N, CA and C atoms as an extended XYZ file, in Angstrom:
186
Properties=species:S:1:pos:R:3:atomname:S:1:resname:S:1:resid:I:1 pbc="F F F"
N       -29.251     -186.407     -108.007 N   UNK     1
C       -30.146     -186.629     -109.125 CA  UNK     1
C       -30.047     -188.090     -109.569 C   UNK     1
N       -31.162     -188.656     -109.959 N   UNK     2
C       -31.219     -190.058     -110.371 CA  UNK     2
C       -30.606     -190.255     -111.755 C   UNK     2
N       -30.092     -191.457     -111.978 N   UNK     3
C       -29.551     -191.790     -113.296 CA  UNK     3
C       -30.639     -192.184     -114.277 C   UNK     3
N       -31.850     -192.455     -113.769 N   UNK     4
C       -32.976     -192.805     -114.624 CA  UNK     4
C       -34.010     -191.684     -114.588 C   UNK     4
N       -34.422     -191.252     -115.761 N   UNK     5
C       -35.386     -190.152     -115.875 CA  UNK     5
C       -36.724     -190.672     -116.391 C   UNK     5
N       -37.788     -190.046     -115.938 N   UNK     6
C       -39.117     -190.411     -116.425 CA  UNK     6
C       -39.340     -189.798     -117.807 C   UNK     6
N       -40.364     -190.275     -118.465 N   UNK     7
C       -40.737     -189.727     -119.776 CA  UNK     7
C       -41.043     -188.235     -119.640 C   UNK     7
N       -41.744     -187.860     -118.594 N   UNK     8
C       -42.098     -186.450     -118.381 CA  UNK     8
C       -40.871     -185.578     -118.169 C   UNK     8
N       -39.902     -186.088     -117.411 N   UNK     9
C       -38.678     -185.321     -117.174 CA  UNK     9
C       -37.911     -185.107     -118.477 C   UNK     9
N       -37.799     -186.158     -119.274 N   UNK    10
C       -37.096     -186.051     -120.558 CA  UNK    10
C       -37.842     -185.092     -121.483 C   UNK    10
N       -39.159     -185.192     -121.513 N   UNK    11
C       -39.967     -184.306     -122.352 CA  UNK    11
C       -39.758     -182.847     -121.956 C   UNK    11
N       -39.716     -182.592     -120.668 N   UNK    12
C       -39.524     -181.220     -120.186 CA  UNK    12
C       -38.135     -180.702     -120.595 C   UNK    12
N       -37.112     -181.535     -120.453 N   UNK    13
C       -35.749     -181.134     -120.802 CA  UNK    13
C       -35.628     -180.857     -122.304 C   UNK    13
N       -36.241     -181.721     -123.120 N   UNK    14
C       -36.157     -181.578     -124.579 CA  UNK    14
C       -37.208     -180.635     -125.154 C   UNK    14
N       -38.109     -180.180     -124.282 N   UNK    15
C       -39.193     -179.259     -124.687 CA  UNK    15
C       -40.086     -179.853     -125.764 C   UNK    15
N       -40.485     -181.108     -125.496 N   UNK    16
C       -41.427     -181.796     -126.379 CA  UNK    16
C       -42.519     -182.407     -125.516 C   UNK    16
N       -43.526     -182.959     -126.150 N   UNK    17
C       -44.625     -183.600     -125.447 CA  UNK    17
C       -44.216     -185.008     -124.997 C   UNK    17
N       -44.845     -185.492     -123.934 N   UNK    18
C       -44.593     -186.860     -123.458 CA  UNK    18
C       -44.787     -187.883     -124.572 C   UNK    18
N       -45.822     -187.679     -125.380 N   UNK    19
C       -46.123     -188.619     -126.467 CA  UNK    19
C       -44.968     -188.684     -127.471 C   UNK    19
N       -44.289     -187.578     -127.677 N   UNK    20
C       -43.141     -187.555     -128.591 CA  UNK    20
C       -42.017     -188.420     -128.043 C   UNK    20
N       -41.742     -188.310     -126.756 N   UNK    21
C       -40.687     -189.120     -126.137 CA  UNK    21
C       -41.050     -190.595     -126.240 C   UNK    21
N       -42.308     -190.942     -125.953 N   UNK    22
C       -42.745     -192.337     -126.064 CA  UNK    22
C       -42.592     -192.854     -127.496 C   UNK    22
N       -42.936     -192.032     -128.468 N   UNK    23
C       -42.814     -192.418     -129.870 CA  UNK    23
C       -41.346     -192.652     -130.229 C   UNK    23
N       -40.446     -191.772     -129.763 N   UNK    24
C       -39.020     -191.936     -130.033 CA  UNK    24
C       -38.500     -193.234     -129.433 C   UNK    24
N       -38.988     -193.584     -128.244 N   UNK    25
C       -38.571     -194.838     -127.608 CA  UNK    25
C       -39.042     -196.017     -128.462 C   UNK    25
N       -40.308     -196.000     -128.871 N   UNK    26
C       -40.861     -197.097     -129.673 CA  UNK    26
C       -40.165     -197.227     -131.022 C   UNK    26
N       -39.719     -196.093     -131.591 N   UNK    27
C       -39.044     -196.101     -132.888 CA  UNK    27
C       -37.562     -196.441     -132.762 C   UNK    27
N       -37.066     -196.519     -131.530 N   UNK    28
C       -35.664     -196.828     -131.317 CA  UNK    28
C       -34.737     -195.633     -131.397 C   UNK    28
N       -35.309     -194.445     -131.501 N   UNK    29
C       -34.511     -193.220     -131.565 CA  UNK    29
C       -33.895     -192.918     -130.208 C   UNK    29
N       -34.619     -193.225     -129.157 N   UNK    30
C       -34.188     -192.962     -127.787 CA  UNK    30
C       -34.202     -194.275     -127.014 C   UNK    30
N       -33.061     -194.664     -126.489 N   UNK    31
C       -32.948     -195.916     -125.754 CA  UNK    31
C       -33.580     -195.753     -124.372 C   UNK    31
N       -34.366     -196.746     -123.967 N   UNK    32
C       -35.039     -196.675     -122.671 CA  UNK    32
C       -35.078     -198.036     -121.996 C   UNK    32
N       -35.254     -197.993     -120.688 N   UNK    33
C       -35.449     -199.195     -119.887 CA  UNK    33
C       -36.959     -199.360     -119.725 C   UNK    33
N       -37.469     -200.551     -120.004 N   UNK    34
C       -38.895     -200.827     -119.848 CA  UNK    34
C       -39.097     -201.457     -118.473 C   UNK    34
N       -39.915     -200.810     -117.649 N   UNK    35
C       -40.179     -201.309     -116.311 CA  UNK    35
C       -41.399     -202.216     -116.304 C   UNK    35
N       -41.439     -203.146     -115.362 N   UNK    36
C       -42.653     -203.958     -115.216 CA  UNK    36
C       -43.822     -203.025     -114.904 C   UNK    36
N       -44.978     -203.325     -115.459 N   UNK    37
C       -46.123     -202.441     -115.247 CA  UNK    37
C       -47.403     -203.247     -115.082 C   UNK    37
N       -48.392     -202.596     -114.486 N   UNK    38
C       -49.679     -203.223     -114.242 CA  UNK    38
C       -50.707     -202.722     -115.253 C   UNK    38
N       -50.591     -201.483     -115.626 N   UNK    39
C       -51.567     -200.854     -116.526 CA  UNK    39
C       -51.222     -201.146     -117.986 C   UNK    39
N       -52.050     -200.680     -118.885 N   UNK    40
C       -51.865     -200.975     -120.303 CA  UNK    40
C       -50.699     -200.204     -120.925 C   UNK    40
N       -50.353     -199.062     -120.376 N   UNK    41
C       -49.290     -198.237     -120.947 CA  UNK    41
C       -47.921     -198.705     -120.451 C   UNK    41
N       -46.966     -198.812     -121.368 N   UNK    42
C       -45.599     -199.161     -121.003 CA  UNK    42
C       -45.014     -198.076     -120.106 C   UNK    42
N       -44.176     -198.474     -119.167 N   UNK    43
C       -43.496     -197.537     -118.285 CA  UNK    43
C       -42.026     -197.538     -118.671 C   UNK    43
N       -41.533     -196.371     -119.066 N   UNK    44
C       -40.155     -196.239     -119.523 CA  UNK    44
C       -39.348     -195.369     -118.568 C   UNK    44
N       -38.051     -195.640     -118.535 N   UNK    45
C       -37.091     -194.767     -117.882 CA  UNK    45
C       -35.935     -194.605     -118.855 C   UNK    45
N       -35.479     -193.377     -118.989 N   UNK    46
C       -34.389     -193.073     -119.901 CA  UNK    46
C       -33.155     -192.761     -119.064 C   UNK    46
N       -32.049     -193.398     -119.421 N   UNK    47
C       -30.807     -193.165     -118.690 CA  UNK    47
C       -30.321     -191.738     -118.954 C   UNK    47
N       -29.828     -191.105     -117.906 N   UNK    48
C       -29.306     -189.739     -118.037 CA  UNK    48
C       -28.183     -189.689     -119.079 C   UNK    48
N       -27.337     -190.710     -119.113 N   UNK    49
C       -26.229     -190.728     -120.082 CA  UNK    49
C       -26.754     -190.800     -121.516 C   UNK    49
N       -27.886     -191.468     -121.721 N   UNK    50
C       -28.499     -191.518     -123.054 CA  UNK    50
C       -28.979     -190.132     -123.454 C   UNK    50
N       -29.620     -189.448     -122.530 N   UNK    51
C       -30.102     -188.092     -122.807 CA  UNK    51
C       -28.930     -187.152     -123.063 C   UNK    51
N       -27.881     -187.261     -122.256 N   UNK    52
C       -26.697     -186.425     -122.452 CA  UNK    52
C       -26.093     -186.646     -123.833 C   UNK    52
N       -26.079     -187.909     -124.271 N   UNK    53
C       -25.541     -188.234     -125.595 CA  UNK    53
C       -26.409     -187.598     -126.686 C   UNK    53
N       -27.730     -187.680     -126.531 N   UNK    54
C       -28.651     -187.079     -127.509 CA  UNK    54
C       -28.455     -185.567     -127.550 C   UNK    54
N       -28.349     -184.959     -126.397 N   UNK    55
C       -28.146     -183.514     -126.345 CA  UNK    55
C       -26.801     -183.131     -126.950 C   UNK    55
N       -25.797     -183.949     -126.722 N   UNK    56
C       -24.480     -183.694     -127.308 CA  UNK    56
C       -24.504     -183.808     -128.812 C   UNK    56
N       -25.204     -184.799     -129.335 N   UNK    57
C       -25.331     -184.993     -130.776 CA  UNK    57
C       -26.044     -183.806     -131.410 C   UNK    57
N       -27.094     -183.324     -130.750 N   UNK    58
C       -27.842     -182.181     -131.278 CA  UNK    58
C       -27.007     -180.916     -131.253 C   UNK    58
N       -26.141     -180.786     -130.258 N   UNK    59
C       -25.286     -179.599     -130.168 CA  UNK    59
C       -24.309     -179.551     -131.331 C   UNK    59
N       -23.874     -180.731     -131.808 N   UNK    60
C       -22.921     -180.781     -132.909 CA  UNK    60
C       -23.572     -180.468     -134.248 C   UNK    60
N       -24.882     -180.602     -134.349 N   UNK    61
C       -25.589     -180.349     -135.610 CA  UNK    61
C       -25.622     -178.858     -135.908 C   UNK    61
N       -25.818     -178.054     -134.885 N   UNK    62
C       -25.977     -176.617     -135.097 CA  UNK    62
C       -24.702     -175.897     -135.226 C   UNK    62
């Protein structure tokens, strides 16, 4: 498995919409790597360790 996840993969894991993941990245809630892109939309990759940390933090809340 790759250490970098796409927005869609993260959205599927967190059970949210792609737009929610993009918004979290823009707000600084979720750390992401910005890839060079040709189109108007930013291309993000989220590190697996970042997602694991977010999931761990959420587990401690409940």
